[in-house]
C-alpha positions as CSV (number, residue, x, y, z in Angstrom):
1,M,-29.8,159.4,221.3
2,E,-28.0,161.5,223.8
3,P,-25.0,159.6,225.2
4,K,-25.2,158.3,228.7
5,A,-22.1,160.4,229.9
6,L,-24.0,163.6,229.0
7,R,-27.5,162.4,230.1
8,A,-26.4,161.4,233.5
9,R,-25.0,164.9,234.1
10,T,-27.9,166.8,232.5
11,P,-29.6,169.0,235.3
12,L,-33.1,167.8,234.2
13,A,-34.0,167.4,237.8
14,L,-33.8,171.2,238.6
15,I,-35.6,172.0,235.3
16,A,-38.4,169.3,236.0
17,L,-38.7,170.7,239.6
18,G,-39.3,174.3,238.2
19,I,-41.8,173.1,235.6
20,R,-43.7,170.5,237.7
21,R,-43.6,172.3,241.0
22,P,-43.7,176.1,240.0
23,V,-45.4,177.5,243.0
24,P,-43.3,175.8,245.6
25,V,-40.0,176.8,243.7
26,L,-41.4,180.5,243.7
27,I,-42.1,180.4,247.2
28,F,-38.7,179.0,248.2
29,W,-37.0,181.8,246.2
30,L,-39.1,184.4,247.6
31,A,-38.7,183.1,251.3
32,L,-34.9,183.3,250.5
33,A,-35.2,186.8,249.0
34,G,-36.9,187.9,252.5
35,L,-34.1,186.4,254.3
36,A,-31.6,188.4,252.1
37,G,-33.1,191.8,253.3
38,P,-31.2,192.0,256.7
39,G,-28.0,191.0,254.9
40,L,-28.5,193.9,252.4
41,Q,-29.0,196.3,255.3
42,R,-25.8,195.1,256.8
43,L,-23.7,195.7,253.6
44,Q,-21.2,198.2,253.9
45,V,-19.4,200.2,251.2
46,D,-15.6,200.6,251.6
47,T,-14.1,202.1,248.4
48,S,-10.8,202.8,249.9
49,T,-8.0,202.0,247.5
50,D,-6.2,200.8,250.7
51,S,-8.5,197.8,250.3
52,V,-6.1,196.4,247.6
53,L,-3.1,196.2,249.8
54,D,-1.3,193.1,250.6
55,R,-1.7,192.7,254.5
56,R,-0.9,189.3,254.8
57,H,2.8,189.6,253.5
58,P,5.6,190.1,256.2
59,A,6.6,193.6,254.5
60,W,3.1,195.0,255.5
61,Q,4.3,194.6,259.4
62,V,7.5,196.2,258.3
63,Y,5.7,199.0,257.0
64,Q,3.6,199.3,260.2
65,N,6.7,199.1,262.4
66,S,8.5,201.9,260.2
67,Q,5.5,204.2,260.9
68,E,5.7,203.7,264.6
69,E,9.5,204.5,264.7
70,F,9.6,207.3,262.0
71,G,6.2,208.7,261.8
72,G,3.5,208.3,259.0
73,D,4.9,208.7,255.5
74,E,1.8,210.1,253.8
75,I,2.0,213.6,252.8
76,I,-0.1,216.4,251.0
77,V,1.9,218.7,248.8
78,V,0.5,222.1,248.3
79,A,2.3,224.3,245.7
80,L,1.9,227.9,245.1
81,R,3.2,229.5,241.9
82,S,4.5,233.1,241.3
83,Q,5.6,235.0,238.4
84,R,8.9,236.0,239.9
85,P,11.6,234.4,242.1
86,F,10.8,234.5,245.9
87,D,7.7,236.7,245.4
88,P,6.9,238.3,248.8
89,A,3.2,238.2,248.4
90,V,3.5,234.4,247.7
91,L,6.0,233.7,250.5
92,T,3.8,235.6,252.9
93,T,0.8,233.7,251.8
94,A,2.8,230.4,252.2
95,A,3.7,231.3,255.8
96,R,0.2,232.2,256.8
97,L,-1.2,228.9,255.1
98,G,1.5,226.9,256.9
99,E,0.2,228.2,260.3
100,R,-3.3,227.5,259.7
101,L,-2.8,224.3,258.0
102,E,-0.8,222.9,260.9
103,N,-3.8,223.5,263.1
104,L,-6.1,221.0,261.1
105,E,-6.9,217.7,262.8
106,G,-5.0,214.8,261.3
107,V,-2.0,217.1,260.2
108,R,1.3,216.0,262.1
109,R,3.6,218.9,260.7
110,V,3.7,221.3,258.0
111,D,7.1,221.7,256.3
112,S,7.9,224.9,254.3
113,I,10.7,227.4,253.9
114,A,8.8,229.6,256.4
115,Q,8.6,226.7,259.1
116,V,11.5,224.4,258.5
117,P,14.8,225.6,260.0
118,V,17.8,225.7,257.9
119,V,21.0,224.5,259.6
120,W,23.3,227.6,259.2
121,V,26.5,228.3,260.7
122,N,27.1,232.3,260.7
123,S,30.3,234.2,260.2
124,Q,30.8,234.1,264.0
125,G,30.8,230.3,264.0
126,D,27.5,230.4,265.9
127,L,24.7,227.8,264.9
128,E,21.4,229.4,263.7
129,L,18.4,227.2,263.4
130,E,15.8,229.6,261.7
131,P,13.7,229.2,258.4
132,A,15.1,230.7,255.5
133,F,12.0,233.1,255.2
134,D,11.9,235.5,258.0
135,D,8.4,237.2,257.7
136,E,9.5,239.9,260.4
137,M,12.1,241.5,257.9
138,A,10.6,244.5,256.7
139,D,13.1,244.9,253.9
140,T,11.9,243.0,250.9
141,P,15.3,242.8,248.9
142,A,17.3,241.7,252.0
143,R,14.8,239.1,252.9
144,A,15.0,237.8,249.4
145,K,18.9,237.8,249.5
146,R,18.6,236.0,252.9
147,I,16.6,233.3,251.5
148,A,18.7,232.7,248.2
149,E,21.9,232.7,250.4
150,R,20.6,230.2,253.0
151,L,19.1,227.9,250.1
152,A,22.2,227.9,248.2
153,V,23.8,225.7,250.7
154,D,20.8,223.9,252.1
155,R,20.3,220.3,251.2
156,I,16.7,219.9,252.3
157,A,14.4,222.5,250.7
158,P,15.5,222.6,247.1
159,H,13.0,220.3,244.8
160,S,11.0,219.7,248.1
161,L,9.9,222.9,249.6
162,I,10.9,225.3,246.6
163,A,11.7,225.0,243.1
164,E,15.2,225.8,241.9
165,E,14.2,229.2,240.4
166,G,12.1,230.3,243.3
167,R,8.9,230.7,241.3
168,V,7.1,227.6,243.1
169,V,7.1,227.4,246.9
170,A,5.6,224.1,248.4
171,L,4.2,223.1,251.8
172,N,4.5,219.6,252.8
173,L,1.6,218.4,255.0
174,H,2.7,215.4,257.1
175,L,-0.3,213.5,258.1
176,E,-0.9,211.6,261.4
177,R,-0.8,207.9,261.0
178,G,-4.2,206.1,261.1
179,A,-6.1,209.2,260.2
180,E,-7.1,207.8,256.8
181,D,-10.8,207.9,257.6
182,R,-10.6,211.6,257.9
183,H,-8.8,212.4,254.7
184,A,-11.8,213.4,252.7
185,E,-12.9,215.8,255.4
186,L,-9.3,216.9,255.8
187,L,-8.8,217.6,252.1
188,A,-12.0,219.5,252.1
189,E,-10.5,221.8,254.8
190,V,-7.2,222.2,253.0
191,H,-9.2,223.2,249.6
192,A,-11.0,225.8,251.6
193,L,-7.7,227.3,252.5
194,V,-5.5,226.7,249.5
195,D,-8.0,227.3,246.6
196,P,-8.6,231.1,247.5
197,A,-4.7,231.4,247.3
198,G,-4.6,229.8,243.9
199,G,-2.7,226.7,245.1
200,I,-2.8,223.2,243.9
201,L,-2.4,220.1,245.9
202,S,-1.4,216.5,245.3
203,G,-0.4,213.4,247.3
204,V,-1.4,209.9,248.1
205,P,-4.5,210.9,250.2
206,V,-5.7,213.1,247.3
207,F,-5.8,210.2,244.8
208,R,-7.3,208.1,247.7
209,V,-10.2,210.3,248.2
210,A,-10.7,210.9,244.6
211,A,-10.8,207.1,243.9
212,N,-13.2,206.5,246.8
213,E,-15.7,209.3,245.7
214,R,-15.6,208.2,242.0
215,T,-16.1,204.5,243.0
216,R,-19.0,205.1,245.1
217,N,-20.7,206.9,242.2
218,E,-19.9,204.2,239.7
219,I,-21.1,201.5,242.1
220,L,-24.5,203.2,242.1
221,D,-24.4,203.8,238.3
222,F,-23.1,200.8,236.4
223,A,-25.3,197.8,237.7
224,P,-28.6,199.8,237.0
225,I,-27.3,200.8,233.5
226,T,-26.2,197.3,232.8
227,G,-29.7,196.1,233.7
228,G,-31.3,198.8,231.8
229,L,-29.4,198.1,228.6
230,I,-30.1,194.3,228.9
231,A,-33.8,195.1,229.3
232,L,-33.9,197.0,226.1
233,F,-32.0,194.3,224.3
234,L,-34.3,191.6,225.5
235,L,-37.4,193.8,224.6
236,F,-36.1,194.3,221.2
237,V,-35.3,190.6,220.7
238,F,-38.5,189.0,222.2
239,R,-40.9,192.0,221.8
240,S,-42.4,190.7,225.0
241,P,-42.6,192.3,228.6
242,A,-42.9,188.8,230.0
243,A,-39.8,187.9,228.5
244,V,-38.0,190.9,229.8
245,V,-39.1,190.4,233.4
246,L,-38.3,186.6,233.2
247,G,-34.8,187.4,231.6
248,L,-33.9,189.9,234.1
249,L,-35.1,188.0,237.2
250,P,-32.3,185.6,237.6
251,G,-29.6,188.2,237.3
252,A,-31.5,190.8,239.5
253,L,-32.2,188.3,242.4
254,G,-28.8,186.8,242.0
255,C,-27.1,190.3,242.5
256,G,-29.3,190.7,245.5
257,F,-28.4,187.4,247.2
258,L,-24.7,188.1,246.3
259,L,-24.8,191.6,248.1
260,A,-26.9,189.9,251.1
261,A,-24.2,187.4,251.5
262,M,-21.4,189.8,251.5
263,G,-23.4,191.9,254.2
264,Y,-23.8,188.7,256.4
265,A,-20.2,188.0,256.0
266,G,-19.0,191.5,256.9
267,A,-17.4,191.9,253.5
268,P,-17.6,195.5,252.1
269,L,-18.4,196.5,248.5
270,S,-14.8,197.5,247.6
271,I,-12.9,199.0,244.6
272,T,-12.6,195.3,243.3
273,T,-15.8,193.9,244.4
274,M,-17.7,196.8,242.8
275,V,-17.6,195.0,239.2
276,L,-19.5,192.0,240.6
277,P,-23.1,193.4,240.6
278,S,-22.7,194.2,236.8
279,I,-21.1,190.9,236.0
280,I,-23.8,188.9,237.9
281,V,-26.7,190.8,236.2
282,A,-25.2,190.2,233.0
283,L,-24.3,186.5,233.3
284,G,-27.8,185.7,234.7
285,C,-29.5,187.4,231.7
286,A,-27.0,185.5,229.4
287,Y,-28.1,182.1,231.0
288,S,-31.7,183.2,230.8
289,M,-31.5,183.9,227.1
290,H,-30.5,180.3,226.3
291,V,-33.6,179.1,228.4
292,L,-35.9,181.8,226.7
293,V,-34.7,180.8,223.2
294,A,-35.4,177.3,224.0
295,A,-38.6,178.0,225.3
296,S,-39.6,180.1,222.2
297,T,-39.5,176.7,220.2
298,V,-42.6,175.5,221.9
299,P,-45.5,175.7,219.6
300,A,-48.5,177.9,220.7
301,E,-50.8,175.0,220.5
302,S,-48.5,173.2,223.0
303,Q,-48.4,176.1,225.6
304,G,-49.1,175.0,229.0
305,K,-48.0,171.5,228.4
306,P,-45.3,170.6,231.1
307,D,-43.7,167.7,228.9
308,V,-43.4,169.8,225.8
309,L,-41.6,172.6,227.8
310,Q,-39.5,170.3,229.6
311,D,-38.2,168.7,226.6
312,A,-37.4,172.2,225.0
313,L,-35.4,173.2,227.9
314,A,-33.7,169.9,228.4
315,R,-31.4,170.8,225.5
316,V,-30.0,173.8,227.3
317,G,-29.9,172.5,230.7
318,L,-26.5,170.8,230.6
319,P,-24.6,173.6,228.8
320,V,-26.0,176.3,231.0
321,A,-25.0,174.3,234.1
322,L,-21.5,173.7,232.8
323,S,-21.3,177.5,232.0
324,G,-22.1,178.3,235.4
325,L,-19.7,175.8,236.8
326,T,-16.7,176.9,234.5
327,T,-17.4,180.4,235.2
328,A,-17.5,179.9,239.1
329,L,-14.2,178.1,238.7
330,G,-12.6,180.9,236.6
331,L,-13.6,183.4,239.3
332,L,-12.4,181.1,242.1
333,A,-9.0,181.2,240.6
334,L,-8.9,184.9,241.8
335,T,-8.3,183.3,245.3
336,F,-4.9,182.5,244.4
337,V,-4.2,186.3,245.1
338,R,-3.1,186.9,248.8
339,I,-4.9,190.3,248.7
340,E,-8.2,190.0,250.7
341,A,-10.3,192.3,248.6
342,V,-9.3,190.3,245.5
343,R,-10.0,187.0,247.2
344,M,-13.3,188.3,248.1
345,T,-13.9,189.2,244.4
346,G,-13.2,185.6,243.4
347,G,-15.2,183.9,246.4
348,F,-18.3,186.0,246.2
349,G,-18.2,186.2,242.4
350,A,-18.2,182.3,242.3
351,L,-20.9,182.1,244.7
352,G,-23.1,184.8,242.7
353,V,-22.6,182.7,239.4
354,L,-23.7,179.5,241.0
355,V,-26.7,181.2,242.5
356,V,-28.0,182.8,239.1
357,T,-27.2,179.3,237.5
358,A,-29.5,177.7,239.9
359,L,-32.1,180.6,239.4
360,G,-31.8,180.1,235.6
361,L,-32.6,176.3,235.9
362,T,-35.3,176.5,238.5
363,L,-37.0,179.9,239.0
364,L,-37.0,180.7,235.2
365,P,-38.6,177.3,234.2
366,A,-41.3,178.0,237.0
367,G,-41.9,181.4,235.5
368,L,-42.3,179.9,232.0
369,A,-44.7,177.3,233.3
370,L,-46.8,180.0,234.9
371,N,-46.7,182.3,231.8
372,P,-49.9,181.9,230.0
373,R,-48.6,183.3,226.8
374,P,-45.8,181.7,224.5
375,I,-42.4,183.2,224.2
376,P,-42.2,184.8,220.7
377,T,-39.6,183.7,218.4
378,P,-36.5,186.1,218.8
379,R,-36.0,188.8,216.2
380,G,-33.1,188.4,213.9
381,F,-32.6,184.9,214.7
382,A,-34.0,183.7,211.4
383,W,-31.0,185.5,209.5
384,V,-28.5,183.8,211.7
385,H,-30.5,180.5,211.4
386,N,-31.0,180.6,207.6
387,R,-28.0,182.5,206.4
388,L,-25.2,183.0,208.8
389,A,-24.9,179.4,210.2
390,P,-25.0,177.5,206.7
391,A,-22.4,180.0,205.3
392,L,-20.1,179.4,208.2
393,V,-20.6,175.5,207.9
394,T,-19.8,175.7,204.3
395,A,-16.6,177.6,204.8
396,I,-15.6,175.4,207.4
397,D,-16.0,172.3,205.4
398,R,-14.4,173.7,202.4
399,R,-11.6,175.8,204.0
400,G,-11.1,174.3,207.3
401,P,-7.3,173.8,206.9
402,R,-7.1,177.6,205.8
403,I,-9.0,178.7,209.0
404,L,-6.8,176.6,211.2
405,G,-3.5,177.9,209.4
406,L,-4.7,181.6,209.9
407,W,-5.4,181.0,213.6
408,A,-2.2,179.3,213.9
409,A,-0.4,182.3,212.3
410,I,-2.3,184.6,214.6
411,V,-1.0,182.7,217.6
412,V,2.6,182.9,216.4
413,L,2.4,186.6,215.6
414,A,1.0,187.2,219.2
415,L,3.8,185.6,220.6
416,V,6.0,188.7,219.7
417,G,3.8,190.9,221.8
418,V,3.4,188.6,224.7
419,A,7.2,188.5,224.9
420,R,7.1,192.3,225.3
421,L,4.4,192.3,227.8
422,E,5.2,194.1,231.1
423,V,3.3,194.2,234.4
424,E,2.8,197.7,235.4
425,T,0.3,199.6,237.3
426,D,0.4,203.4,238.0
427,A,-2.3,204.8,240.4
428,T,-1.9,208.3,239.2
429,R,-3.0,207.2,235.7
430,W,-6.3,205.9,237.0
431,L,-7.6,209.4,236.2
432,P,-7.6,210.7,232.7
433,I,-5.5,213.6,231.6
434,G,-7.7,216.8,232.2
435,N,-8.9,215.7,235.5
436,P,-7.8,218.3,238.1
437,V,-6.3,215.7,240.3
438,R,-4.2,214.2,237.5
439,D,-3.1,217.6,236.2
440,A,-2.1,219.0,239.7
441,Y,0.1,215.6,240.2
442,E,1.9,216.1,236.9
443,D,2.4,219.8,237.6
444,I,4.2,219.2,241.0
445,R,5.9,216.3,239.8
446,T,7.5,218.3,237.0
447,T,8.3,221.7,239.0
448,L,9.2,220.1,242.4
449,S,9.5,216.3,242.8
450,G,7.1,213.4,243.0
451,I,4.5,212.9,245.6
452,S,5.1,209.2,245.9
453,P,6.8,208.6,249.3
454,M,9.1,205.5,249.6
455,N,11.5,204.7,252.7
456,I,14.6,202.7,252.9
457,I,15.4,201.6,256.5
458,V,19.1,201.0,257.3
459,E,19.5,198.7,260.2
460,A,22.9,198.4,262.3
461,P,24.1,195.2,263.5
462,P,23.2,194.4,267.3
463,G,25.5,196.5,269.6
464,R,26.5,198.8,266.7
465,S,25.5,202.5,265.9
466,I,24.1,203.8,262.6
467,L,26.3,207.0,263.3
468,E,29.6,205.0,262.8
469,P,31.5,206.8,259.9
470,Q,31.3,203.8,257.4
471,A,27.6,203.6,257.8
472,L,27.0,207.4,257.4
473,R,29.0,207.4,254.4
474,A,27.1,204.4,253.0
475,I,23.7,206.1,253.8
476,D,24.9,209.3,252.1
477,A,26.2,207.5,249.0
478,L,23.1,205.5,248.5
479,A,21.0,208.5,248.8
480,T,23.0,210.3,246.2
481,H,23.0,207.2,244.0
482,L,19.1,206.9,244.3
483,E,18.6,210.7,243.7
484,A,20.5,210.3,240.4
485,L,18.1,207.7,239.1
486,P,15.6,208.9,236.6
487,D,12.5,207.6,238.7
488,V,13.5,209.5,241.8
489,G,12.9,213.3,242.3
490,K,14.3,213.9,245.9
491,T,15.9,211.9,248.6
492,L,16.7,213.0,252.2
493,S,18.8,211.1,254.7
494,L,20.3,211.8,258.1
495,A,23.6,212.7,256.4
496,D,22.0,215.8,254.8
497,P,21.8,218.0,258.1
498,L,25.0,216.4,259.5
499,R,26.8,217.4,256.3
500,Q,25.5,220.7,256.4
501,L,26.3,221.4,260.0
502,H,29.8,219.9,260.0
503,G,30.6,221.8,256.7
504,G,29.2,225.0,258.1
505,F,31.5,224.6,261.3
506,L,34.5,223.9,259.0
507,N,33.7,226.6,256.6
508,D,34.0,223.8,253.8
509,P,31.6,224.0,251.1
510,T,32.1,220.2,250.1
511,Q,30.1,219.7,253.4
512,P,31.9,216.6,254.6
513,L,30.4,214.0,257.0
514,P,31.7,213.9,260.7
515,D,34.4,211.3,261.0
516,S,33.6,210.0,264.5
517,V,30.4,208.6,266.3
518,A,31.1,211.2,269.1
519,M,31.1,214.3,266.8
520,A,28.0,212.9,265.1
521,E,26.3,212.6,268.5
522,Q,27.2,216.1,269.3
523,Y,25.8,217.4,266.2
524,L,22.5,215.6,267.0
525,L,22.5,217.1,270.3
526,L,22.6,220.6,268.6
527,L,19.8,219.5,266.1
528,E,17.5,217.9,268.8
529,S,15.0,220.8,268.4
530,L,14.3,219.9,264.8
531,E,11.2,217.8,264.8
532,Q,12.2,216.7,261.1
533,L,15.0,214.6,262.7
534,E,12.7,212.2,264.3
535,D,11.8,211.1,260.7
536,L,15.5,210.2,259.9
537,I,16.9,208.2,263.0
538,R,15.8,205.8,265.4
539,F,16.1,207.1,269.0
540,D,18.5,204.4,270.0
541,R,20.7,205.1,266.9
542,S,20.1,201.4,265.7
543,A,18.5,202.6,262.4
544,A,18.2,205.3,260.0
545,N,15.6,206.2,257.6
546,I,16.1,207.3,253.8
547,L,13.2,209.4,252.5
548,I,12.5,209.1,248.9
549,R,10.1,211.1,246.8
550,A,9.7,209.1,243.6
551,D,8.6,210.9,240.2
552,N,7.6,207.6,238.7
553,N,4.4,206.4,240.4
554,G,4.4,203.0,238.4
555,S,4.7,199.8,240.2
556,A,7.5,198.7,237.9
557,G,9.5,201.9,238.6
558,L,8.8,201.8,242.3
559,M,9.8,198.1,242.5
560,G,12.9,199.1,240.3
561,I,14.1,201.6,243.0
562,R,14.0,199.0,245.6
563,E,16.0,196.5,243.4
564,D,18.4,199.2,242.4
565,A,19.1,200.0,246.2
566,D,19.5,196.4,247.2
567,L,22.0,195.8,244.4
568,W,23.8,199.1,245.5
569,W,23.9,197.9,249.0
570,K,25.0,194.4,248.3
571,D,28.2,195.9,246.6
572,H,29.0,198.9,248.8
573,G,27.1,198.5,252.0
574,P,29.3,198.0,255.2
575,D,29.3,194.4,256.6
576,G,26.7,193.6,259.1
577,Y,24.3,196.5,258.1
578,G,21.0,195.7,256.1
579,I,18.5,197.8,254.2
580,T,14.7,197.2,253.8
581,T,12.5,199.1,251.3
582,T,9.1,200.1,252.7
583,G,6.7,203.0,252.5
584,I,2.9,203.5,251.3
585,M,3.6,203.7,247.7
586,Y,6.0,200.8,247.8
587,E,3.2,198.7,249.5
588,F,0.8,199.8,246.7
589,A,3.6,198.7,244.0
590,R,3.8,195.4,245.8
591,A,0.1,194.8,246.1
592,E,-0.3,195.6,242.3
593,D,2.4,193.3,241.4
594,E,0.9,190.5,243.6
595,I,-2.5,190.8,241.8
596,A,-0.9,190.7,238.3
597,Y,1.3,187.8,239.1
598,G,-1.4,186.1,241.2
599,Q,-3.7,186.1,238.2
600,V,-1.1,184.1,236.3
601,R,-1.1,181.6,238.8
602,G,-4.9,181.6,239.1
603,L,-5.2,181.5,235.3
604,A,-3.2,178.3,235.3
605,A,-5.2,176.9,238.1
606,A,-8.5,177.8,236.2
607,L,-7.3,176.2,233.0
608,L,-6.5,172.9,234.9
609,A,-9.8,172.9,236.9
610,I,-12.2,173.8,233.7
611,S,-10.1,171.0,231.7
612,A,-10.9,168.5,234.6
613,V,-14.6,169.4,234.5
614,L,-14.9,169.3,230.6
615,L,-12.9,165.9,230.8
616,L,-15.4,164.4,233.3
617,I,-18.3,165.6,231.2
618,F,-17.4,164.7,227.8
619,R,-15.0,161.7,228.7
620,S,-12.6,162.6,226.1
621,P,-9.2,164.5,226.6
622,G,-9.2,165.5,223.0
623,L,-12.7,167.1,223.4
624,A,-11.7,168.8,226.5
625,V,-8.7,170.4,224.9
626,L,-10.6,171.5,222.0
627,A,-13.2,173.1,224.1
628,L,-10.5,175.2,225.8
629,A,-8.9,176.2,222.6
630,P,-11.3,178.8,221.4
631,N,-11.1,180.6,224.7
632,A,-7.3,180.3,225.5
633,V,-6.3,181.6,222.0
634,P,-8.3,184.9,222.3
635,L,-6.6,185.4,225.8
636,W,-3.3,184.9,224.1
637,L,-4.1,187.1,221.5
638,I,-5.3,190.0,223.7
639,F,-2.1,189.6,225.8
640,G,-0.2,190.1,222.5
641,I,-2.1,193.0,221.6
642,L,-1.4,194.7,224.9
643,G,2.3,193.9,224.6
644,G,2.5,194.7,221.1
645,F,1.1,198.2,221.6
646,G,3.2,198.8,224.9
647,L,0.2,198.5,227.3
648,P,1.1,197.0,230.5
649,L,-0.9,194.3,232.4
650,D,-2.0,196.2,235.2
651,A,-4.2,195.6,238.4
652,G,-7.3,195.9,236.3
653,T,-6.5,194.0,233.0
654,A,-4.8,191.4,235.1
655,L,-8.1,190.2,236.2
656,I,-9.4,189.5,232.5
657,G,-7.7,186.2,232.3
658,C,-9.6,184.3,234.9
659,L,-12.8,186.1,234.4
660,A,-12.9,185.9,230.6
661,L,-11.8,182.3,230.5
662,G,-14.9,181.3,232.7
663,V,-17.4,183.5,231.1
664,A,-16.4,182.8,227.4
665,V,-16.3,179.0,227.9
666,D,-20.3,179.3,228.1
667,D,-20.6,179.5,224.1
668,T,-17.9,176.8,223.7
669,I,-19.9,174.3,225.8
670,H,-23.1,174.8,223.9
671,I,-21.4,174.1,220.6
672,V,-19.4,171.2,221.8
673,A,-22.2,169.6,223.6
674,G,-24.5,170.0,220.6
675,F,-22.0,168.8,218.2
676,H,-21.2,165.8,220.4
677,R,-24.6,164.8,220.8
678,R,-25.4,164.6,217.2
679,T,-22.2,162.9,216.0
680,Q,-22.7,160.2,218.7
681,S,-26.2,159.7,217.2
682,G,-24.6,159.0,213.9
683,L,-24.7,162.2,211.9
684,D,-21.6,163.1,209.8
685,A,-19.5,166.1,211.0
686,P,-20.9,168.8,208.5
687,T,-24.6,167.9,209.2
688,A,-24.0,167.7,213.0
689,L,-22.3,171.1,212.8
690,N,-25.2,172.6,210.8
691,Q,-27.8,171.6,213.1
692,T,-25.7,172.7,216.1
693,F,-25.1,176.1,214.7
694,A,-28.7,176.4,213.6
695,E,-29.8,175.6,217.2
696,V,-27.4,177.5,219.2
697,L,-25.5,180.3,217.1
698,P,-28.6,182.6,217.5
699,A,-28.5,182.3,221.2
700,I,-24.7,182.6,221.7
701,A,-24.5,185.4,219.5
702,S,-27.1,187.1,221.5
703,T,-25.4,186.4,224.8
704,T,-22.1,187.5,223.3
705,A,-23.7,190.8,222.5
706,M,-25.2,191.0,226.0
707,I,-22.1,190.2,227.9
708,A,-19.9,192.3,225.7
709,G,-22.2,195.2,226.1
710,S,-22.4,194.9,229.7
711,F,-18.7,194.9,230.1
712,L,-18.5,197.8,227.7
713,V,-20.6,199.9,230.2
714,L,-17.6,199.6,232.6
715,G,-15.5,201.1,229.6
716,F,-17.1,204.5,230.3
717,S,-15.6,204.6,233.8
718,E,-13.5,207.5,234.7
719,F,-11.1,205.3,236.1
720,T,-8.7,203.7,233.6
721,I,-8.3,200.6,235.7
722,I,-12.1,199.9,235.5
723,R,-12.3,201.3,231.9
724,N,-9.4,199.0,230.8
725,L,-11.3,195.9,232.2
726,G,-14.4,196.7,230.5
727,W,-12.9,197.5,227.2
728,V,-10.4,194.6,227.1
729,T,-13.1,192.0,228.5
730,S,-15.6,193.1,226.0
731,G,-13.0,192.6,223.2
732,I,-12.2,189.1,224.6
733,M,-16.0,188.2,224.4
734,V,-16.2,189.2,220.8
735,L,-12.8,187.5,219.9
736,C,-14.0,184.3,221.8
737,F,-17.5,184.4,219.8
738,I,-15.3,184.6,216.4
739,A,-13.0,181.8,217.6
740,D,-16.0,179.7,218.6
741,A,-17.8,180.2,215.2
742,T,-14.7,179.6,213.2
743,L,-11.7,177.8,215.2
744,L,-13.7,175.5,217.4
745,P,-16.0,174.0,214.6
746,A,-12.8,173.6,212.3
747,L,-11.1,171.6,215.0
748,L,-14.3,169.6,215.8
749,V,-14.9,168.7,212.0
750,R,-11.1,167.9,211.5
751,R,-11.0,165.7,214.6
752,R,-14.4,163.9,213.5
753,K,-13.1,163.3,210.0
754,T,-9.8,162.0,211.2
755,R,-11.4,159.6,213.6
756,G,-13.7,158.5,210.8
757,H,-10.7,157.7,208.5
758,R,-9.0,155.8,211.2
759,M,-12.1,153.7,211.9
760,R,-12.5,152.9,208.4
761,D,-8.8,152.0,208.1
762,D,-9.2,149.6,211.2
763,R,-12.0,147.9,209.5
764,A,-10.3,147.5,206.1
765,P,-8.9,144.0,205.2
766,L,-5.2,143.5,205.6
């Protein structure tokens, strides 16, 4: 007989309600579906990559303040390539393009060698602030000589506006702050001007728009594809259109209710929540599979008898309910991340899982009760039942210690990879090599400098000036130090125009810095017509801005630049002056690390929560631990594989821990519940395992194939962040099934045998 601890928690009431009152249950869910309609109409789609930024952290406000003081830091880099240095045709094209691009709405300024004045002191000692390229000069050789002469002493243009050899000319479009909503339209206008000239462009806005467009398409594609593949799978297994409809119904309705709830809450479908529809459809169908398999055991002559159907479904009621609960807990662990988009993924994902669980335990039994035809015996289950299950039981009974030893060796071996695992996200690698956006980025990064902007704000103490000689020397030295780093392509600071101007007046090629605040102030008065100067110094002289163009777009590399700057300033910065790293790419890097490390916290919380649920259900700490082992070990193994092959834990693969733990525990619960029920009724371990496998192994093999296949659909995404999530999670599902079929039963049998020996020893005479 089923133990009281299990029976008291079996959701028989929900199943009985669906079977005994099918029409009211159908009316209830249909009414709820009607109420969901307005929510679906209100649902918004916000696929902006900005949705993953960490706006709750104080550093976000620092970034906002820096934009107000020094202007927006997002740029679009346009590169024009020529066959010979300082090609007159290309230079003229760049000059014309610069004028037209500067007139586009959303463009704050265009920098190029035809627009940015070079700080130049002529032979008479007069200051000239004119661009290096003078389009009015008719003499082409003289014009090329003038450009080369002025750029030879210029500290600003090389690697930023022109390549060293003069064969690549760049235009840097500095964008207005807050114009993100217009970036797609702006890029279309830029392409219309640049493409005929053979130019390429890159920048954070370019990746943002590409990500937005691709995400919108994948949102529309993946959920229907997932549903279609599952429908084909159900049709193959059951050969019954009714089984297909009933199997898809909980997942489809659950997906609709989830999206409606997001619409009512004003939560948009974003780059993170876009995976939820596919997940909810897959989970709903997986839970339906267990119910349909149980219903297929009802004899044809008993079709239409509520008691018989209720008894058949009662066996899967508790495992399905527990699977839904633990999966919801796994998703809720995502709320440990501060980023709102990720928190919404966890919160709404958990809600969707609970809804499909309720649908599977009420609406599906109601549909089965009203279905006039029996559910056919699933195709292929006989082989699993008659061949695979007995073979596994025999192997586990005879070679249980070897199986445990093999898994122990795998765990130890994976430790090597886990120790090498790194947290790293590179948004430029979200697109594959061969994609025009990715290739343009690599080209510009190689020939000029990276397109990833960062800023280091240097703050003077109260009452002090950033123009004090020791402060200027420190700013210059820090910028020079950072530019020497392999991850930095170019730096620009207030020291650069001051050194160029002071060196010109002194006719000193070493370009020393001014040695007094008064002299620095005089130079700034001479340079006040330079709009670019506003990007480098605060109007009250209390702060300066070091501009960084990073070659490495990875989060670890960008965070490493900040750490290197902090360490350098700690050792060499003047007393009282402080630095703060900020910028759009620094914010992305910080957010990506928060996602990854937040998953570690969430995974620990999910393990504790799921352990507590299993402990309450089975009333046995040992059994609860055993139920977690076949799910935790594959996760450990996947992390070891990632580290072993040098693949980082990024913002996409970081989600697999909480997600996979909650989903994969489904199979474990079915095996543990069946084994526990049978051993409590007096069966020996091998017999209990054989009967349990015969009952549940075909269903969990099918649900594993279904869920793994659903995640595999995500593996065909053009975005590596989504593709990695799909491939890795699909692999974890398969590994968890293997662990459930080998490691878990070996542990259960060993535990049962050990307890049996202990009980016999306790009864033996002294």
